N, C-alpha and C positions, 0 to 999 in steps of 0.2 A: 637392504632397505634401511633408510635412516630412521632413528627413533625420535628425532626432534619433531614436535608437532607441526612446525611450519615447513617441513621439508617437502610436502606435497603441493604447496601453494604455487611455486613456479611451474610445476608440471601441469597443474590445473589451468593456469593462465596460458601456457603453451597450447594445451588442448583446445581452449576456447579460441585462441588466435588461429589455429589451423582450421577449426570449423568455420570461422568467418571467411577465411581465404577460400576454402572449398566452396562455400555458398556463393561467394562473389564470382568464382570461375564458372560454376554451373549456370548462374544467372546470365553472365556475360556471353556464354555460348548459346543461350536459349531465350527464355521469356524476358529476361531483364534487358537484353539488347533490343528485342522487339518492342518492349514497353517504352524504352527511350526514344526509338525512332517513331513510335506511334504518337507520343506526346509532342515531339518536334513537328510531326506532320499536322497535328491539330493546330499548333501555334502558327505554322505556315499558312494553314487554311484561314485562320482568323485574321491574318494580316493582309489577305487579298481583298481587292475591291468588291469581288463577288460575294454575295451573302452565303453563309454556311449551308443553308438549305438548298441553294442552287448548285452546289458543287457535288461531285460524285467521286467514288473510289471503287476499286475492283479487288475482290478477294482472291479470285482464281483466274488470272489472265489466260485467254484462250490460246491454243496452239494453232499454228498455221497448218491448214488442212493439207497443203502441198509439201510440207517439210517433215520428213521422217525424223531428222535430227532434232528438230524442235520438240517433237513428242517425246523422243528418247531422253532429252535433257530434262524435260518436266518430270518424267517418271524417276529419273535418277535424283533430281532435286528433292522430290518427296521422300525417296528412300534415304538419302543422306541426312535429311531433316530428322530422321529417327535416331541419329547418333547421340544427341544430347539426352534423349530418353534412356538409351542404353547406358550412358555414363551415370545418370542419376541412379538407375537400378543397381549398377555395379557398385557404386559408393555406399548404397544402403545394404549391400550384401555383407553378412558376417559369417564366420566359420560355423557351420552347422545350422545356420538359420537362413532360409530362403528369403530374399528380398520380396519376391512376389507374394509369399505367404504373409510376410510382415505387414505389407500395405493392403493386403486383400485383393491382389490382382491375379486371381486364379479361378478355376472352374469348380471348386468344391461345392458351392451352393449357387450354381448358375441360375436355376429357376427363381430363387429368391432374389438374386441380384437383378435379373431381368424385370421382375415385377416392381422392384424398387426403382429401377431405371425408368420404367414407364410412368410411375407416379411422379418422378422428378421432371419428366418431360411435360406433364400436365401442369405442374406447379411452376416451372421455370419457362418452358418454351412458349406456351400460349400468352402469358403476360408479357414476355419479352417481345413477341411480335406486336402486341398492342402498344408497348412502349416505343418501339421503333416507328410505328405508324403515327403515334402522337408526336414524336420528335420531328418527323417529316412535316406534319401539319403545322407545327409551331416554328419550323425553319431553324431548328437547333441541331439537326442530325444530318450528316452527309448522306447523299444518295449512294447506296451500296449496290454496285453491280456484282451480285454474288456469283453468278455462274453463266459463262458464255455457252449455253447449251446449243449443240448442233447435232447433225446426223452422223458424225464421225464415230467409229467404233470405240475410240479411246476416250471419248469425252466422259462418259459415265464412270469408267474405272478410275480416271484421274480425279474426278470429283469425290468418289467414294474414298479413295486413298487420302485425299486432302482432308476429308472429314475425320477419318480414323486417326490421321497424324495429329490433327488439332486436338481431338479428344484425349489422346494419349499424352501429348506434350503438356497440355494445361493441367490435367488432373494428376499425372504422376509427379510433375515438378512443383506446381502450386500447392498441391495437397500432400501427396505421399512423401515427397522428398523434404519440402520446406517444413512441414509439420514435425517430422522427425528431428531435423537439425535444430529448429528453433526451440523445441522442447528441451533438447540437450543444453541449449544456452540459457535455460531457465525462464523462458518466456511463458506467460500464462496462456491458457487456452484461448480466451477471447482476444488477447493481444495478437496471437497468431492468426486467428480467424479474420480479424479486421485488417491486419497488415497484408495478408495474402490476398484478401478481397480487393484492397486498394491497388495492389500490384496488378491484379487481373483487370481492374478497370483501366489502369494506365496502359496495359497491353492492348486494349481496344480503343484507345483515345482517338486514333485517326478517323474513327467513324462518327465522332461528334459526341455531344453531351448525353443524348438519350442512351446510346449503347454503353457509355461509361457508367451511368447509373444502373443500367440493367445488369452489367457484368459484375459490378460491386455487389448488388443484391444476390446474384447467382453465386458469387464467391462466399458470401455470408451463409447462404443456405447450404451449399456444398460442404463448406468447412464444418458447419454444425452437424450435418449428416455424417461426415467422416468421423467426427469426434464421438458421435453416438454409436455408429455401426462398426467403425474400424475397418471399412472396406472401400477401396477406390473403384472396384469394378462397376458398381451401379452408376457412379459418376461418369466413368468412361462411356458406358452404354448410353446414358442420357445425353451427354455432350455430343457423341458421335451421331446419334439419331437426329438431334436438333440441327446439327450442321448439314447432315444429308438432306433434311427437309429444306433448309435454307438454300443449299447449293443447287439441288436438283428441282425443288419445287418453286424456286424463285421465278422462273420464266412464266409459270402459270399465274402467279400472283401479279406479275407485271402486266399480263394480258387482261386479268380481271379488274385490277385497280391501277390503271396506268398513272393516275394522278399522284399516287403515293409511291408505287414501286418502280415505275418506268424510269429509265435513265434520264437524267437531266439533259436538256438540249443545250 
């Protein structure tokens, strides 16, 4: 090892460069790519002659009830979508230190995590539904066709798997992975919270302005909670349950309030 004071500077710069490249690759394979396509989808929607509030989008396209291969490909698509999550966890792993324990994605205090997750559902889920309804009423939010629910046996498992995948993807990458990497780059806590919240909002931009604002707020709350608790498990629980309610409960809401939730004609 060199005794010169400046000998470590090139190594430090190389480490920072490698971290930036690593972050860019993980984002390009996962939420960053989706965020870019989502923003482009919003721009495209704004350039159409049809008003934003009269347009619709789908979160979980339905499978053809007569096509076994269509169902199989959807299951495989959801399974392979877990690969970026595995990559992020792998990159967080260090010799002798479990990545799951580092970000708090384990079952050591599951009862406490479950209670915290339920609290987050009340704090985030209920206002989020109200924000979506308000956005629809104001015509600034795209009609979201969340779940093509039918009587097929595979419909519910596909929706549950989609909800779990969304919860794991966003909370492990937005929170667990990016918080660790951006801290290493010297970012302050609130810079990280606000930056990842903005990225979360961009990730949902295809749904319109209401969900952008709602997901930025969700990102701020989840980021602050992770900073205080140091555990991603309550966030995964809350996010997954919120998405299950959205995906599976959506047809009921469409039946009860067709003016707000029913697909645009």
